All heavy atoms as a GROMACS GRO file, in nm:
protein
  579
    1PRO      N    1  -2.790   0.144   4.247
    1PRO     CA    2  -2.744   0.262   4.179
    1PRO      C    3  -2.855   0.326   4.095
    1PRO      O    4  -2.957   0.263   4.065
    1PRO     CB    5  -2.631   0.212   4.088
    1PRO     CG    6  -2.660   0.066   4.071
    1PRO     CD    7  -2.733   0.024   4.194
    2SER      N    8  -2.833   0.447   4.057
    2SER     CA    9  -2.933   0.517   3.975
    2SER      C   10  -2.937   0.456   3.834
    2SER      O   11  -2.844   0.387   3.792
    2SER     CB   12  -2.901   0.665   3.965
    2SER     OG   13  -2.786   0.686   3.885
    3ALA      N   14  -3.043   0.488   3.765
    3ALA     CA   15  -3.054   0.439   3.626
    3ALA      C   16  -2.945   0.500   3.540
    3ALA      O   17  -2.891   0.434   3.450
    3ALA     CB   18  -3.192   0.472   3.572
    4ARG      N   19  -2.910   0.625   3.569
    4ARG     CA   20  -2.802   0.687   3.490
    4ARG      C   21  -2.670   0.614   3.510
    4ARG      O   22  -2.595   0.593   3.414
    4ARG     CB   23  -2.786   0.834   3.526
    4ARG     CG   24  -2.679   0.900   3.442
    4ARG     CD   25  -2.658   1.044   3.479
    4ARG     NE   26  -2.545   1.097   3.403
    4ARG     CZ   27  -2.551   1.198   3.321
    4ARG    NH1   28  -2.666   1.260   3.302
    4ARG    NH2   29  -2.443   1.240   3.260
    5VAL      N   30  -2.639   0.574   3.630
    5VAL     CA   31  -2.516   0.500   3.658
    5VAL      C   32  -2.518   0.368   3.582
    5VAL      O   33  -2.417   0.327   3.523
    5VAL     CB   34  -2.497   0.476   3.808
    5VAL    CG1   35  -2.384   0.380   3.836
    5VAL    CG2   36  -2.470   0.609   3.879
    6PHE      N   37  -2.632   0.300   3.580
    6PHE     CA   38  -2.646   0.176   3.503
    6PHE      C   39  -2.616   0.202   3.356
    6PHE      O   40  -2.537   0.129   3.294
    6PHE     CB   41  -2.787   0.119   3.520
    6PHE     CG   42  -2.816   0.004   3.429
    6PHE    CD1   43  -2.767  -0.123   3.456
    6PHE    CD2   44  -2.889   0.021   3.312
    6PHE    CE1   45  -2.793  -0.231   3.370
    6PHE    CE2   46  -2.915  -0.082   3.226
    6PHE     CZ   47  -2.866  -0.210   3.255
    7ILE      N   48  -2.676   0.306   3.298
    7ILE     CA   49  -2.654   0.338   3.158
    7ILE      C   50  -2.507   0.370   3.131
    7ILE      O   51  -2.448   0.320   3.034
    7ILE     CB   52  -2.744   0.457   3.115
    7ILE    CG1   53  -2.891   0.416   3.119
    7ILE    CG2   54  -2.705   0.508   2.976
    7ILE    CD1   55  -2.989   0.531   3.112
    8GLU      N   56  -2.448   0.449   3.218
    8GLU     CA   57  -2.306   0.483   3.202
    8GLU      C   58  -2.218   0.358   3.205
    8GLU      O   59  -2.126   0.345   3.125
    8GLU     CB   60  -2.261   0.582   3.308
    8GLU     CG   61  -2.320   0.722   3.287
    8GLU     CD   62  -2.290   0.816   3.401
    8GLU    OE1   63  -2.243   0.774   3.508
    8GLU    OE2   64  -2.316   0.937   3.383
    9ASN      N   65  -2.250   0.268   3.296
    9ASN     CA   66  -2.171   0.144   3.304
    9ASN      C   67  -2.188   0.058   3.178
    9ASN      O   68  -2.091   0.002   3.127
    9ASN     CB   69  -2.208   0.064   3.429
    9ASN     CG   70  -2.153   0.126   3.555
    9ASN    OD1   71  -2.056   0.200   3.552
    9ASN    ND2   72  -2.218   0.097   3.667
   10VAL      N   73  -2.311   0.047   3.132
   10VAL     CA   74  -2.336  -0.033   3.012
   10VAL      C   75  -2.256   0.023   2.893
   10VAL      O   76  -2.202  -0.050   2.812
   10VAL     CB   77  -2.487  -0.036   2.978
   10VAL    CG1   78  -2.513  -0.090   2.838
   10VAL    CG2   79  -2.561  -0.121   3.079
   11LEU      N   80  -2.248   0.157   2.884
   11LEU     CA   81  -2.178   0.218   2.772
   11LEU      C   82  -2.029   0.230   2.793
   11LEU      O   83  -1.952   0.216   2.697
   11LEU     CB   84  -2.238   0.358   2.746
   11LEU     CG   85  -2.385   0.360   2.703
   11LEU    CD1   86  -2.434   0.502   2.693
   11LEU    CD2   87  -2.406   0.285   2.575
   12ASN      N   88  -1.984   0.256   2.914
   12ASN     CA   89  -1.843   0.285   2.938
   12ASN      C   90  -1.755   0.162   2.969
   12ASN      O   91  -1.640   0.160   2.924
   12ASN     CB   92  -1.827   0.386   3.052
   12ASN     CG   93  -1.872   0.523   3.013
   12ASN    OD1   94  -1.862   0.562   2.900
   12ASN    ND2   95  -1.927   0.596   3.109
   13ILE      N   96  -1.806   0.067   3.039
   13ILE     CA   97  -1.722  -0.048   3.078
   13ILE      C   98  -1.670  -0.123   2.954
   13ILE      O   99  -1.550  -0.150   2.943
   13ILE     CB  100  -1.794  -0.141   3.176
   13ILE    CG1  101  -1.803  -0.068   3.312
   13ILE    CG2  102  -1.720  -0.274   3.191
   13ILE    CD1  103  -1.887  -0.142   3.415
   14PRO      N  104  -1.756  -0.156   2.857
   14PRO     CA  105  -1.701  -0.224   2.736
   14PRO      C  106  -1.600  -0.138   2.661
   14PRO      O  107  -1.504  -0.191   2.607
   14PRO     CB  108  -1.826  -0.248   2.650
   14PRO     CG  109  -1.940  -0.248   2.746
   14PRO     CD  110  -1.902  -0.148   2.851
   15VAL      N  111  -1.618  -0.007   2.660
   15VAL     CA  112  -1.524   0.081   2.592
   15VAL      C  113  -1.388   0.074   2.659
   15VAL      O  114  -1.284   0.061   2.594
   15VAL     CB  115  -1.576   0.227   2.587
   15VAL    CG1  116  -1.470   0.321   2.538
   15VAL    CG2  117  -1.701   0.235   2.499
   16CYS      N  118  -1.387   0.082   2.791
   16CYS     CA  119  -1.261   0.076   2.864
   16CYS      C  120  -1.194  -0.059   2.844
   16CYS      O  121  -1.073  -0.066   2.825
   16CYS     CB  122  -1.283   0.102   3.013
   16CYS     SG  123  -1.338   0.270   3.048
   17GLU      N  124  -1.269  -0.164   2.849
   17GLU     CA  125  -1.212  -0.297   2.830
   17GLU      C  126  -1.158  -0.313   2.687
   17GLU      O  127  -1.055  -0.374   2.668
   17GLU     CB  128  -1.314  -0.405   2.863
   17GLU     CG  129  -1.344  -0.413   3.010
   17GLU     CD  130  -1.448  -0.519   3.045
   17GLU    OE1  131  -1.497  -0.588   2.953
   17GLU    OE2  132  -1.481  -0.529   3.165
   18ALA      N  133  -1.230  -0.258   2.591
   18ALA     CA  134  -1.185  -0.269   2.452
   18ALA      C  135  -1.053  -0.193   2.435
   18ALA      O  136  -0.964  -0.241   2.362
   18ALA     CB  137  -1.292  -0.213   2.358
   19ARG      N  138  -1.039  -0.078   2.498
   19ARG     CA  139  -0.914  -0.003   2.488
   19ARG      C  140  -0.798  -0.084   2.544
   19ARG      O  141  -0.691  -0.085   2.490
   19ARG     CB  142  -0.927   0.128   2.565
   19ARG     CG  143  -0.985   0.238   2.485
   19ARG     CD  144  -0.968   0.369   2.557
   19ARG     NE  145  -1.089   0.444   2.537
   19ARG     CZ  146  -1.156   0.508   2.628
   19ARG    NH1  147  -1.116   0.509   2.752
   19ARG    NH2  148  -1.267   0.572   2.598
   20ASP      N  149  -0.823  -0.150   2.659
   20ASP     CA  150  -0.719  -0.228   2.722
   20ASP      C  151  -0.676  -0.348   2.636
   20ASP      O  152  -0.560  -0.387   2.637
   20ASP     CB  153  -0.765  -0.278   2.859
   20ASP     CG  154  -0.780  -0.164   2.959
   20ASP    OD1  155  -0.727  -0.052   2.934
   20ASP    OD2  156  -0.848  -0.186   3.061
   21ARG      N  157  -0.770  -0.406   2.566
   21ARG     CA  158  -0.742  -0.529   2.492
   21ARG      C  159  -0.733  -0.505   2.341
   21ARG      O  160  -0.715  -0.599   2.266
   21ARG     CB  161  -0.853  -0.631   2.518
   21ARG     CG  162  -0.858  -0.672   2.662
   21ARG     CD  163  -0.960  -0.783   2.678
   21ARG     NE  164  -0.979  -0.807   2.819
   21ARG     CZ  165  -1.097  -0.820   2.877
   21ARG    NH1  166  -1.206  -0.815   2.806
   21ARG    NH2  167  -1.107  -0.842   3.006
   22LYS      N  168  -0.753  -0.385   2.300
   22LYS     CA  169  -0.755  -0.352   2.157
   22LYS      C  170  -0.861  -0.435   2.084
   22LYS      O  171  -0.842  -0.477   1.971
   22LYS     CB  172  -0.617  -0.369   2.097
   22LYS     CG  173  -0.516  -0.271   2.153
   22LYS     CD  174  -0.383  -0.285   2.084
   22LYS     CE  175  -0.281  -0.186   2.131
   22LYS     NZ  176  -0.267  -0.150   2.266
   23ALA      N  177  -0.970  -0.460   2.153
   23ALA     CA  178  -1.083  -0.533   2.093
   23ALA      C  179  -1.162  -0.440   2.005
   23ALA      O  180  -1.153  -0.318   2.017
   23ALA     CB  181  -1.172  -0.591   2.203
   24HIS      N  182  -1.240  -0.497   1.916
   24HIS     CA  183  -1.320  -0.416   1.825
   24HIS      C  184  -1.466  -0.453   1.839
   24HIS      O  185  -1.504  -0.567   1.817
   24HIS     CB  186  -1.274  -0.438   1.680
   24HIS     CG  187  -1.132  -0.403   1.659
   24HIS    ND1  188  -1.087  -0.273   1.652
   24HIS    CD2  189  -1.023  -0.479   1.645
   24HIS    CE1  190  -0.958  -0.272   1.635
   24HIS    NE2  191  -0.915  -0.396   1.630
   25GLY      N  192  -1.547  -0.356   1.876
   25GLY     CA  193  -1.690  -0.378   1.886
   25GLY      C  194  -1.734  -0.435   2.018
   25GLY      O  195  -1.656  -0.451   2.110
   26CYS      N  196  -1.861  -0.468   2.024
   26CYS     CA  197  -1.921  -0.521   2.145
   26CYS      C  198  -1.924  -0.674   2.139
   26CYS      O  199  -1.975  -0.733   2.042
   26CYS     CB  200  -2.063  -0.467   2.155
   26CYS     SG  201  -2.159  -0.538   2.291
   27LEU      N  202  -1.870  -0.736   2.239
   27LEU     CA  203  -1.865  -0.883   2.245
   27LEU      C  204  -2.004  -0.944   2.228
   27LEU      O  205  -2.023  -1.038   2.153
   27LEU     CB  206  -1.798  -0.931   2.372
   27LEU     CG  207  -1.793  -1.081   2.392
   27LEU    CD1  208  -1.709  -1.147   2.283
   27LEU    CD2  209  -1.741  -1.115   2.529
   28ILE      N  210  -2.100  -0.891   2.299
   28ILE     CA  211  -2.236  -0.948   2.296
   28ILE      C  212  -2.293  -0.942   2.155
   28ILE      O  213  -2.339  -1.043   2.100
   28ILE     CB  214  -2.328  -0.876   2.395
   28ILE    CG1  215  -2.283  -0.902   2.539
   28ILE    CG2  216  -2.473  -0.921   2.375
   28ILE    CD1  217  -2.353  -0.814   2.641
   29PHE      N  218  -2.290  -0.822   2.095
   29PHE     CA  219  -2.352  -0.807   1.964
   29PHE      C  220  -2.271  -0.870   1.854
   29PHE      O  221  -2.328  -0.926   1.759
   29PHE     CB  222  -2.382  -0.660   1.937
   29PHE     CG  223  -2.492  -0.609   2.024
   29PHE    CD1  224  -2.465  -0.534   2.136
   29PHE    CD2  225  -2.625  -0.641   1.997
   29PHE    CE1  226  -2.566  -0.488   2.218
   29PHE    CE2  227  -2.728  -0.595   2.078
   29PHE     CZ  228  -2.698  -0.519   2.190
   30ASN      N  229  -2.138  -0.866   1.863
   30ASN     CA  230  -2.057  -0.933   1.762
   30ASN      C  231  -2.078  -1.084   1.766
   30ASN      O  232  -2.092  -1.149   1.663
   30ASN     CB  233  -1.910  -0.902   1.782
   30ASN     CG  234  -1.872  -0.763   1.739
   30ASN    OD1  235  -1.947  -0.697   1.668
   30ASN    ND2  236  -1.753  -0.718   1.778
   31THR      N  237  -2.082  -1.140   1.884
   31THR     CA  238  -2.105  -1.283   1.901
   31THR      C  239  -2.241  -1.322   1.848
   31THR      O  240  -2.256  -1.421   1.775
   31THR     CB  241  -2.088  -1.326   2.046
   31THR    OG1  242  -1.957  -1.290   2.092
   31THR    CG2  243  -2.110  -1.476   2.064
   32ALA      N  244  -2.343  -1.245   1.882
   32ALA     CA  245  -2.478  -1.274   1.838
   32ALA      C  246  -2.486  -1.272   1.686
   32ALA      O  247  -2.544  -1.358   1.623
   32ALA     CB  248  -2.576  -1.175   1.897
   33SER      N  249  -2.423  -1.171   1.626
   33SER     CA  250  -2.424  -1.156   1.482
   33SER      C  251  -2.353  -1.274   1.413
   33SER      O  252  -2.407  -1.337   1.320
   33SER     CB  253  -2.360  -1.026   1.440
   33SER     OG  254  -2.351  -1.015   1.303
   34GLU      N  255  -2.234  -1.304   1.459
   34GLU     CA  256  -2.157  -1.412   1.397
   34GLU      C  257  -2.224  -1.547   1.419
   34GLU      O  258  -2.230  -1.629   1.330
   34GLU     CB  259  -2.015  -1.411   1.452
   34GLU     CG  260  -1.933  -1.294   1.406
   34GLU     CD  261  -1.795  -1.288   1.467
   34GLU    OE1  262  -1.745  -1.393   1.512
   34GLU    OE2  263  -1.738  -1.178   1.471
   35PHE      N  264  -2.272  -1.571   1.541
   35PHE     CA  265  -2.336  -1.698   1.570
   35PHE      C  266  -2.463  -1.715   1.488
   35PHE      O  267  -2.490  -1.823   1.434
   35PHE     CB  268  -2.369  -1.707   1.720
   35PHE     CG  269  -2.407  -1.844   1.765
   35PHE    CD1  270  -2.309  -1.940   1.790
   35PHE    CD2  271  -2.540  -1.878   1.782
   35PHE    CE1  272  -2.344  -2.067   1.831
   35PHE    CE2  273  -2.576  -2.007   1.824
   35PHE     CZ  274  -2.480  -2.101   1.848
   36GLY      N  275  -2.538  -1.605   1.475
   36GLY     CA  276  -2.661  -1.610   1.396
   36GLY      C  277  -2.634  -1.640   1.250
   36GLY      O  278  -2.713  -1.713   1.187
   37LEU      N  279  -2.524  -1.588   1.197
   37LEU     CA  280  -2.490  -1.617   1.059
   37LEU      C  281  -2.446  -1.761   1.039
   37LEU      O  282  -2.477  -1.823   0.938
   37LEU     CB  283  -2.380  -1.522   1.010
   37LEU     CG  284  -2.422  -1.376   0.993
   37LEU    CD1  285  -2.300  -1.291   0.963
   37LEU    CD2  286  -2.525  -1.362   0.880
   38ARG      N  287  -2.373  -1.814   1.135
   38ARG     CA  288  -2.321  -1.951   1.124
   38ARG      C  289  -2.428  -2.056   1.158
   38ARG      O  290  -2.420  -2.169   1.112
   38ARG     CB  291  -2.204  -1.969   1.215
   38ARG     CG  292  -2.082  -1.895   1.168
   38ARG     CD  293  -1.962  -1.920   1.254
   38ARG     NE  294  -1.853  -1.837   1.211
   38ARG     CZ  295  -1.751  -1.804   1.285
   38ARG    NH1  296  -1.742  -1.849   1.408
   38ARG    NH2  297  -1.656  -1.727   1.239
   39HIS      N  298  -2.522  -2.018   1.243
   39HIS     CA  299  -2.625  -2.111   1.288
   39HIS      C  300  -2.762  -2.046   1.274
   39HIS      O  301  -2.822  -2.005   1.375
   39HIS     CB  302  -2.600  -2.152   1.435
   39HIS     CG  303  -2.465  -2.212   1.457
   39HIS    ND1  304  -2.440  -2.343   1.423
   39HIS    CD2  305  -2.350  -2.161   1.505
   39HIS    CE1  306  -2.310  -2.370   1.452
   39HIS    NE2  307  -2.255  -2.258   1.501
   40PRO      N  308  -2.813  -2.036   1.153
   40PRO     CA  309  -2.938  -1.966   1.132
   40PRO      C  310  -3.056  -2.022   1.209
   40PRO      O  311  -3.153  -1.953   1.235
   40PRO     CB  312  -2.961  -1.975   0.980
   40PRO     CG  313  -2.859  -2.068   0.928
   40PRO     CD  314  -2.754  -2.087   1.031
   41GLU      N  315  -3.046  -2.147   1.249
   41GLU     CA  316  -3.154  -2.208   1.326
   41GLU      C  317  -3.173  -2.142   1.464
   41GLU      O  318  -3.275  -2.155   1.527
   41GLU     CB  319  -3.134  -2.359   1.343
   41GLU     CG  320  -3.013  -2.400   1.428
   41GLU     CD  321  -2.884  -2.414   1.351
   41GLU    OE1  322  -2.869  -2.357   1.243
   41GLU    OE2  323  -2.794  -2.482   1.402
   42PHE      N  324  -3.071  -2.067   1.509
   42PHE     CA  325  -3.079  -1.996   1.636
   42PHE      C  326  -3.107  -1.847   1.621
   42PHE      O  327  -3.114  -1.775   1.720
   42PHE     CB  328  -2.948  -2.014   1.716
   42PHE     CG  329  -2.924  -2.155   1.758
   42PHE    CD1  330  -2.819  -2.227   1.702
   42PHE    CD2  331  -3.004  -2.216   1.852
   42PHE    CE1  332  -2.795  -2.359   1.739
   42PHE    CE2  333  -2.980  -2.349   1.890
   42PHE     CZ  334  -2.875  -2.419   1.834
   43SER      N  335  -3.124  -1.801   1.499
   43SER     CA  336  -3.141  -1.660   1.474
   43SER      C  337  -3.260  -1.599   1.553
   43SER      O  338  -3.248  -1.490   1.607
   43SER     CB  339  -3.160  -1.631   1.326
   43SER     OG  340  -3.041  -1.657   1.258
   44GLU      N  341  -3.370  -1.669   1.555
   44GLU     CA  342  -3.488  -1.616   1.626
   44GLU      C  343  -3.460  -1.608   1.777
   44GLU      O  344  -3.499  -1.511   1.842
   44GLU     CB  345  -3.612  -1.701   1.598
   44GLU     CG  346  -3.739  -1.643   1.657
   44GLU     CD  347  -3.772  -1.501   1.605
   44GLU    OE1  348  -3.741  -1.470   1.489
   44GLU    OE2  349  -3.830  -1.423   1.684
   45ASP      N  350  -3.394  -1.708   1.834
   45ASP     CA  351  -3.361  -1.705   1.976
   45ASP      C  352  -3.266  -1.588   2.007
   45ASP      O  353  -3.284  -1.517   2.106
   45ASP     CB  354  -3.293  -1.835   2.019
   45ASP     CG  355  -3.388  -1.953   2.013
   45ASP    OD1  356  -3.510  -1.934   2.031
   45ASP    OD2  357  -3.340  -2.065   1.989
   46ILE      N  358  -3.170  -1.569   1.920
   46ILE     CA  359  -3.074  -1.459   1.939
   46ILE      C  360  -3.149  -1.325   1.932
   46ILE      O  361  -3.126  -1.235   2.013
   46ILE     CB  362  -2.961  -1.465   1.834
   46ILE    CG1  363  -2.874  -1.589   1.862
   46ILE    CG2  364  -2.877  -1.339   1.835
   46ILE    CD1  365  -2.782  -1.623   1.749
   47LYS      N  366  -3.237  -1.313   1.835
   47LYS     CA  367  -3.317  -1.191   1.820
   47LYS      C  368  -3.397  -1.163   1.948
   47LYS      O  369  -3.401  -1.047   1.992
   47LYS     CB  370  -3.412  -1.205   1.701
   47LYS     CG  371  -3.501  -1.086   1.681
   47LYS     CD  372  -3.593  -1.108   1.563
   47LYS     CE  373  -3.692  -0.997   1.548
   47LYS     NZ  374  -3.789  -1.022   1.439
   48GLN      N  375  -3.455  -1.265   2.007
   48GLN     CA  376  -3.535  -1.246   2.127
   48GLN      C  377  -3.449  -1.200   2.245
   48GLN      O  378  -3.489  -1.112   2.322
   48GLN     CB  379  -3.611  -1.375   2.164
   48GLN     CG  380  -3.718  -1.412   2.064
   48GLN     CD  381  -3.818  -1.300   2.039
   48GLN    OE1  382  -3.867  -1.237   2.132
   48GLN    NE2  383  -3.848  -1.276   1.912
   49VAL      N  384  -3.329  -1.257   2.256
   49VAL     CA  385  -3.237  -1.214   2.364
   49VAL      C  386  -3.197  -1.069   2.346
   49VAL      O  387  -3.196  -0.990   2.441
   49VAL     CB  388  -3.112  -1.305   2.368
   49VAL    CG1  389  -3.007  -1.249   2.461
   49VAL    CG2  390  -3.151  -1.446   2.412
   50LEU      N  391  -3.167  -1.029   2.223
   50LEU     CA  392  -3.129  -0.890   2.196
   50LEU      C  393  -3.246  -0.796   2.220
   50LEU      O  394  -3.226  -0.683   2.266
   50LEU     CB  395  -3.074  -0.877   2.055
   50LEU     CG  396  -2.943  -0.950   2.030
   50LEU    CD1  397  -2.900  -0.937   1.884
   50LEU    CD2  398  -2.833  -0.904   2.122
   51LEU      N  399  -3.367  -0.839   2.193
   51LEU     CA  400  -3.483  -0.757   2.222
   51LEU      C  401  -3.501  -0.736   2.372
   51LEU      O  402  -3.538  -0.627   2.416
   51LEU     CB  403  -3.612  -0.820   2.163
   51LEU     CG  404  -3.626  -0.807   2.011
   51LEU    CD1  405  -3.745  -0.892   1.963
   51LEU    CD2  406  -3.640  -0.663   1.969
   52VAL      N  407  -3.473  -0.839   2.451
   52VAL     CA  408  -3.479  -0.824   2.597
   52VAL      C  409  -3.375  -0.722   2.642
   52VAL      O  410  -3.403  -0.634   2.726
   52VAL     CB  411  -3.457  -0.960   2.666
   52VAL    CG1  412  -3.436  -0.944   2.816
   52VAL    CG2  413  -3.574  -1.053   2.639
   53PHE      N  414  -3.253  -0.731   2.590
   53PHE     CA  415  -3.149  -0.634   2.625
   53PHE      C  416  -3.194  -0.494   2.586
   53PHE      O  417  -3.177  -0.398   2.664
   53PHE     CB  418  -3.018  -0.670   2.555
   53PHE     CG  419  -2.908  -0.576   2.588
   53PHE    CD1  420  -2.836  -0.589   2.708
   53PHE    CD2  421  -2.875  -0.472   2.503
   53PHE    CE1  422  -2.734  -0.500   2.739
   53PHE    CE2  423  -2.774  -0.382   2.533
   53PHE     CZ  424  -2.704  -0.397   2.652
   54ASN      N  425  -3.252  -0.480   2.470
   54ASN     CA  426  -3.300  -0.350   2.422
   54ASN      C  427  -3.408  -0.294   2.516
   54ASN      O  428  -3.408  -0.176   2.551
   54ASN     CB  429  -3.353  -0.362   2.279
   54ASN     CG  430  -3.385  -0.230   2.217
   54ASN    OD1  431  -3.307  -0.136   2.228
   54ASN    ND2  432  -3.500  -0.220   2.154
   55ARG      N  433  -3.502  -0.379   2.557
   55ARG     CA  434  -3.608  -0.336   2.649
   55ARG      C  435  -3.551  -0.294   2.784
   55ARG      O  436  -3.596  -0.195   2.842
   55ARG     CB  437  -3.713  -0.446   2.666
   55ARG     CG  438  -3.812  -0.448   2.554
   55ARG     CD  439  -3.926  -0.545   2.581
   55ARG     NE  440  -3.930  -0.634   2.465
   55ARG     CZ  441  -3.915  -0.766   2.467
   55ARG    NH1  442  -3.905  -0.830   2.579
   55ARG    NH2  443  -3.918  -0.835   2.356
   56LEU      N  444  -3.453  -0.368   2.832
   56LEU     CA  445  -3.388  -0.333   2.960
   56LEU      C  446  -3.324  -0.195   2.951
   56LEU      O  447  -3.341  -0.112   3.040
   56LEU     CB  448  -3.285  -0.440   2.994
   56LEU     CG  449  -3.196  -0.410   3.116
   56LEU    CD1  450  -3.280  -0.414   3.244
   56LEU    CD2  451  -3.083  -0.509   3.123
   57PHE      N  452  -3.252  -0.171   2.842
   57PHE     CA  453  -3.186  -0.042   2.824
   57PHE      C  454  -3.289   0.070   2.809
   57PHE      O  455  -3.275   0.178   2.867
   57PHE     CB  456  -3.093  -0.048   2.703
   57PHE     CG  457  -2.995   0.063   2.701
   57PHE    CD1  458  -2.883   0.061   2.783
   57PHE    CD2  459  -3.012   0.171   2.616
   57PHE    CE1  460  -2.790   0.164   2.781
   57PHE    CE2  461  -2.922   0.275   2.615
   57PHE     CZ  462  -2.811   0.272   2.697
   58GLU      N  463  -3.396   0.042   2.735
   58GLU     CA  464  -3.503   0.142   2.718
   58GLU      C  465  -3.566   0.177   2.852
   58GLU      O  466  -3.590   0.294   2.883
   58GLU     CB  467  -3.609   0.090   2.622
   58GLU     CG  468  -3.721   0.186   2.599
   58GLU     CD  469  -3.828   0.130   2.505
   58GLU    OE1  470  -3.820   0.013   2.465
   58GLU    OE2  471  -3.921   0.206   2.472
   59GLN      N  472  -3.589   0.076   2.936
   59GLN     CA  473  -3.647   0.101   3.069
   59GLN      C  474  -3.552   0.183   3.156
   59GLN      O  475  -3.596   0.268   3.232
   59GLN     CB  476  -3.684  -0.031   3.139
   59GLN     CG  477  -3.802  -0.101   3.077
   59GLN     CD  478  -3.926  -0.016   3.082
   59GLN    OE1  479  -3.962   0.041   3.185
   59GLN    NE2  480  -3.996  -0.006   2.970
   60ALA      N  481  -3.422   0.157   3.144
   60ALA     CA  482  -3.324   0.235   3.220
   60ALA      C  483  -3.326   0.381   3.176
   60ALA      O  484  -3.319   0.473   3.259
   60ALA     CB  485  -3.185   0.176   3.203
   61VAL      N  486  -3.338   0.404   3.046
   61VAL     CA  487  -3.345   0.544   2.995
   61VAL      C  488  -3.470   0.612   3.049
   61VAL      O  489  -3.464   0.725   3.098
   61VAL     CB  490  -3.341   0.546   2.842
   61VAL    CG1  491  -3.376   0.686   2.788
   61VAL    CG2  492  -3.203   0.502   2.792
   62LEU      N  493  -3.582   0.546   3.041
   62LEU     CA  494  -3.708   0.603   3.090
   62LEU      C  495  -3.700   0.631   3.241
   62LEU      O  496  -3.746   0.736   3.288
   62LEU     CB  497  -3.827   0.512   3.060
   62LEU     CG  498  -3.859   0.495   2.912
   62LEU    CD1  499  -3.966   0.385   2.893
   62LEU    CD2  500  -3.906   0.626   2.853
   63ARG      N  501  -3.640   0.540   3.315
   63ARG     CA  502  -3.625   0.561   3.461
   63ARG      C  503  -3.534   0.679   3.489
   63ARG      O  504  -3.564   0.762   3.575
   63ARG     CB  505  -3.572   0.434   3.526
   63ARG     CG  506  -3.556   0.448   3.676
   63ARG     CD  507  -3.513   0.318   3.738
   63ARG     NE  508  -3.450   0.345   3.865
   63ARG     CZ  509  -3.370   0.264   3.929
   63ARG    NH1  510  -3.343   0.145   3.876
   63ARG    NH2  511  -3.316   0.296   4.042
   64ALA      N  512  -3.422   0.688   3.416
   64ALA     CA  513  -3.330   0.800   3.436
   64ALA      C  514  -3.398   0.933   3.401
   64ALA      O  515  -3.377   1.033   3.469
   64ALA     CB  516  -3.204   0.780   3.352
   65GLN      N  517  -3.480   0.932   3.297
   65GLN     CA  518  -3.553   1.054   3.265
   65GLN      C  519  -3.650   1.091   3.376
   65GLN      O  520  -3.662   1.206   3.415
   65GLN     CB  521  -3.628   1.036   3.132
   65GLN     CG  522  -3.536   1.033   3.014
   65GLN     CD  523  -3.609   1.000   2.883
   65GLN    OE1  524  -3.712   0.932   2.884
   65GLN    NE2  525  -3.553   1.045   2.772
   66HIS      N  526  -3.718   0.990   3.430
   66HIS     CA  527  -3.811   1.012   3.541
   66HIS      C  528  -3.737   1.065   3.666
   66HIS      O  529  -3.789   1.150   3.737
   66HIS     CB  530  -3.888   0.883   3.575
   66HIS     CG  531  -3.983   0.897   3.686
   66HIS    ND1  532  -4.102   0.964   3.675
   66HIS    CD2  533  -3.976   0.852   3.815
   66HIS    CE1  534  -4.163   0.962   3.793
   66HIS    NE2  535  -4.090   0.893   3.879
   67GLU      N  536  -3.616   1.014   3.687
   67GLU     CA  537  -3.535   1.058   3.801
   67GLU      C  538  -3.477   1.198   3.778
   67GLU      O  539  -3.427   1.259   3.871
   67GLU     CB  540  -3.420   0.958   3.826
   67GLU     CG  541  -3.465   0.823   3.873
   67GLU     CD  542  -3.354   0.719   3.871
   67GLU    OE1  543  -3.245   0.745   3.815
   67GLU    OE2  544  -3.375   0.611   3.928
   68GLY      N  545  -3.482   1.243   3.653
   68GLY     CA  546  -3.430   1.375   3.620
   68GLY      C  547  -3.280   1.377   3.599
   68GLY      O  548  -3.220   1.486   3.597
   69THR      N  549  -3.217   1.261   3.581
   69THR     CA  550  -3.072   1.258   3.563
   69THR      C  551  -3.028   1.262   3.419
   69THR      O  552  -2.909   1.280   3.391
   69THR     CB  553  -3.011   1.132   3.633
   69THR    OG1  554  -3.074   1.016   3.580
   69THR    CG2  555  -3.033   1.140   3.783
   70ILE      N  556  -3.123   1.244   3.324
   70ILE     CA  557  -3.094   1.266   3.184
   70ILE      C  558  -3.215   1.337   3.125
   70ILE      O  559  -3.328   1.321   3.174
   70ILE     CB  560  -3.063   1.136   3.104
   70ILE    CG1  561  -3.181   1.041   3.102
   70ILE    CG2  562  -2.941   1.067   3.157
   70ILE    CD1  563  -3.162   0.921   3.010
   71PRO      N  564  -3.196   1.416   3.020
   71PRO     CA  565  -3.309   1.490   2.963
   71PRO      C  566  -3.405   1.399   2.888
   71PRO      O  567  -3.367   1.293   2.842
   71PRO     CB  568  -3.242   1.590   2.868
   71PRO     CG  569  -3.109   1.532   2.838
   71PRO     CD  570  -3.069   1.449   2.954
   72GLU      N  571  -3.526   1.446   2.879
   72GLU     CA  572  -3.628   1.369   2.803
   72GLU      C  573  -3.615   1.396   2.656
   72GLU      O  574  -3.562   1.490   2.610
   72GLU     CB  575  -3.766   1.406   2.852
   72GLU     CG  576  -3.790   1.353   2.991
   72GLU     CD  577  -3.935   1.369   3.036
   72GLU    OE1  578  -4.024   1.365   2.949
   72GLU    OE2  579  -3.957   1.383   3.154
   0.00000   0.00000   0.00000
């Protein structure tokens, strides 16, 4: 799929699932935050995982811009 489709899925699928379950927030980030607070010894590992997710999303945005499907 295009980078734009990937971005839309990353943003829309959790929203739709949250509506269905009346969940609040993002499972990944909420879990990382809560786990990091309860287990500070894993905070750096959690930070690194979130940085990887951030880089992946950033690369998708750059690719979508290159493809011309989102503005620069």
